[in-house]
N, CA, C and O of each residue as an XYZ file, in Angstrom:
256
protein
N      32.326     29.160    -60.959
C      31.063     28.582    -59.806
C      31.798     29.025    -58.247
O      32.893     28.696    -57.790
N      31.020     29.653    -57.827
C      31.763     30.471    -56.657
C      31.843     29.204    -55.690
O      31.134     28.198    -55.712
N      33.055     29.573    -54.711
C      33.402     28.526    -53.236
C      32.625     28.632    -52.690
O      32.397     29.778    -52.301
N      31.462     27.271    -52.184
C      30.541     27.334    -50.776
C      31.725     27.595    -49.345
O      32.624     26.832    -48.991
N      31.540     28.219    -49.063
C      32.760     28.374    -47.870
C      31.656     27.678    -46.321
O      32.237     27.017    -45.461
N      30.799     27.832    -46.253
C      30.050     27.108    -44.989
C      30.250     25.674    -45.566
O      30.664     24.906    -44.697
N      30.124     25.262    -46.437
C      30.351     23.868    -47.289
C      31.645     23.263    -47.247
O      31.648     22.045    -47.071
N      32.781     23.862    -47.373
C      34.498     23.760    -46.975
C      34.517     23.750    -45.553
O      35.200     22.889    -44.998
N      33.756     24.723    -44.753
C      33.908     24.190    -43.444
C      33.612     23.112    -42.377
O      34.280     22.543    -41.514
N      32.177     23.066    -42.849
C      31.603     21.762    -42.654
C      32.298     20.156    -43.060
O      32.082     19.032    -42.607
N      33.115     20.619    -44.009
C      33.819     19.011    -44.525
C      34.705     19.101    -43.852
O      34.943     18.049    -43.259
N      35.505     20.074    -43.589
C      36.798     20.468    -42.720
C      36.806     19.866    -41.669
O      37.560     18.983    -41.262
N      35.296     20.723    -40.876
C      35.369     19.732    -39.658
C      35.165     18.527    -39.859
O      35.916     17.849    -39.158
N      34.382     17.832    -40.600
C      34.277     16.221    -40.624
C      35.344     15.405    -40.851
O      35.527     14.323    -40.293
N      36.325     16.109    -41.985
C      37.611     15.628    -42.373
C      38.130     15.071    -40.754
O      38.320     13.909    -40.393
N      38.327     16.815    -39.671
C      38.989     16.289    -38.723
C      38.360     15.453    -37.943
O      39.061     14.685    -37.284
N      37.008     15.384    -37.821
C      37.097     14.263    -36.836
C      37.278     12.629    -37.262
O      37.864     11.787    -36.581
N      36.680     12.430    -38.447
C      37.329     11.117    -39.573
C      39.000     11.388    -38.809
O      39.161     10.543    -37.929
N      39.924     12.102    -38.910
C      41.093     11.387    -38.596
C      41.292     11.104    -37.518
O      41.824     10.003    -37.383
N      40.866     12.234    -35.680
C      40.690     11.679    -35.032
C      40.133      9.854    -34.729
O      40.734      9.172    -33.899
N      39.295      9.455    -35.296
C      38.698      8.191    -35.426
C      40.049      7.200    -36.086
O      40.533      6.223    -35.514
N      40.293      7.515    -36.847
C      41.293      6.594    -37.866
C      42.680      6.985    -36.234
O      42.943      6.085    -35.436
N      43.288      8.346    -36.117
C      43.643      7.872    -34.532
C      44.107      6.744    -33.850
O      45.065      5.976    -33.765
N      42.403      7.122    -33.160
C      42.305      6.224    -32.179
C      42.125      4.760    -32.538
O      42.012      3.957    -31.612
N      42.078      4.236    -34.094
C      41.738      2.767    -34.243
C      43.718      2.464    -34.352
O      44.224      1.390    -34.029
N      44.318      3.363    -34.732
C      45.545      3.381    -35.210
C      46.080      2.844    -33.259
O      46.690      1.836    -32.902
N      45.748      3.542    -32.746
C      46.396      3.480    -31.213
C      46.066      2.144    -30.684
O      46.815      1.349    -30.116
N      44.976      2.050    -30.931
C      44.348      0.046    -30.291
C      45.296     -0.702    -31.455
O      45.966     -1.716    -31.257
N      45.239     -0.287    -32.161
C      46.326     -1.420    -33.104
C      47.865     -1.077    -32.432
O      48.278     -1.917    -31.633
N      48.226     -0.587    -32.546
C      49.731     -0.408    -31.468
C      49.006     -1.205    -30.478
O      48.916     -2.417    -30.672
N      48.491     -0.688    -29.462
C      48.239     -1.698    -27.744
C      48.107     -3.283    -28.597
O      48.766     -4.270    -28.272
N      47.276     -3.250    -29.543
C      47.376     -4.938    -29.836
C      48.650     -5.250    -30.650
O      48.743     -6.229    -31.390
N      49.563     -4.393    -30.465
C      51.183     -4.612    -31.524
C      50.531     -5.574    -32.853
O      50.784     -6.766    -33.034
N      49.660     -4.737    -33.682
C      48.981     -5.371    -34.663
C      50.197     -4.567    -35.788
O      49.694     -3.813    -36.621
N      51.249     -4.673    -35.805
C      52.054     -3.734    -36.702
C      51.425     -3.451    -38.285
O      51.316     -2.328    -38.777
N      51.143     -4.393    -38.780
C      50.317     -3.867    -40.129
C      49.438     -3.113    -39.890
O      49.786     -1.933    -39.840
N      48.494     -3.306    -39.731
C      47.410     -2.389    -39.300
C      47.826     -1.377    -38.997
O      47.440     -0.385    -39.615
N      48.926     -1.226    -37.754
C      49.219      0.454    -37.653
C      50.034      1.113    -38.572
O      50.223      2.315    -38.389
N      50.539      0.573    -39.502
C      51.566      1.144    -40.696
C      50.601      1.423    -41.564
O      50.689      2.427    -42.272
N      49.709      0.712    -41.626
C      48.333      1.139    -42.844
C      47.915      2.594    -41.811
O      48.406      3.718    -41.905
N      47.006      2.182    -40.978
C      46.468      3.626    -40.449
C      47.108      4.739    -40.270
O      46.592      5.799    -40.627
N      48.697      4.685    -39.521
C      49.266      5.648    -39.441
C      49.637      6.820    -41.341
O      50.106      7.930    -41.593
N      48.991      5.512    -42.260
C      49.117      6.238    -43.506
C      48.485      6.730    -44.108
O      48.640      7.395    -45.132
N      47.356      6.350    -43.307
C      46.010      7.272    -43.563
C      45.581      8.200    -43.295
O      44.936      9.089    -43.850
N      46.194      7.867    -41.791
C      46.155      9.123    -40.655
C      47.221     10.583    -40.983
O      46.997     11.581    -40.298
N      48.455     10.645    -42.133
C      49.258     11.647    -42.284
C      48.803     11.715    -43.364
O      49.092     12.775    -43.918
N      48.031     10.858    -44.107
C      46.982     11.556    -46.025
C      45.912     12.137    -45.621
O      45.472     12.934    -46.450
N      45.057     12.010    -44.249
C      44.004     12.419    -43.934
C      44.638     13.947    -43.245
O      44.130     15.028    -43.541
N      45.375     13.867    -42.651
C      46.132     15.650    -41.773
C      46.468     15.912    -43.012
O      45.432     16.440    -43.416
N      47.306     15.910    -44.029
C      47.628     16.737    -45.134
C      46.498     17.370    -45.863
O      46.397     18.558    -46.168
N      45.570     16.296    -46.122
C      43.795     16.797    -47.146
C      43.701     18.035    -46.380
O      43.667     19.172    -46.851
N      43.646     17.553    -44.619
C      42.966     18.735    -43.862
C      43.740     19.998    -44.102
O      43.043     20.948    -44.458
N      45.437     20.289    -43.950
C      45.662     21.223    -44.301
C      45.506     21.816    -44.888
O      45.442     22.995    -44.540
N      45.254     21.281    -46.773
C      45.134     21.971    -47.966
C      43.867     22.462    -47.693
O      43.753     23.687    -47.740
N      42.800     21.746    -47.394
C      41.747     22.410    -47.241
C      41.604     23.786    -46.099
O      40.911     24.771    -46.351
N      42.317     23.633    -44.967
C      42.209     24.711    -44.818
C      43.010     26.199    -45.077
O      42.697     27.277    -44.571
N      43.855     25.998    -45.784
C      44.526     26.304    -46.342
C      43.711     27.535    -47.644
O      43.907     28.735    -47.841
N      42.635     26.372    -48.413
C      42.104     26.840    -49.030
C      40.679     28.005    -48.612
O      40.095     28.810    -49.337
N      40.445     27.597    -46.904
C      39.741     27.878    -46.616
C      40.031     29.376    -46.115
O      39.083     30.160    -46.144
N      41.210     29.798    -45.685
C      41.753     30.776    -45.668
C      41.855     31.780    -46.661
O      41.706     32.998    -46.567
N      42.162     30.988    -47.731
C      42.570     31.847    -49.170
C      41.228     32.126    -49.671
O      41.123     32.792    -50.701
N      40.278     31.733    -49.120
C      39.110     32.287    -50.243
C      38.261     33.126    -48.581
O      37.063     33.345    -48.760
N      38.631     33.413    -47.598
C      38.073     34.466    -46.646
C      38.531     35.538    -46.687
O      38.058     36.551    -46.171
N      39.849     35.406    -47.526
C      40.528     36.902    -47.621
C      39.384     37.736    -48.052
O      39.533     38.945    -48.228
């Protein structure tokens, strides 16, 4: 099955937006001094950033 580059690109953009929203929530948790929530949200943010990088790499490789 061929990869749908347009769909992958759309998913990459969505993932980027979700990552920004999680980051914003983490910033608010920091401001509220909620260390447990901050730690979890930063972990989620790191995972999403990693997933975004892998997806972007796939897009680059498929676009060759």
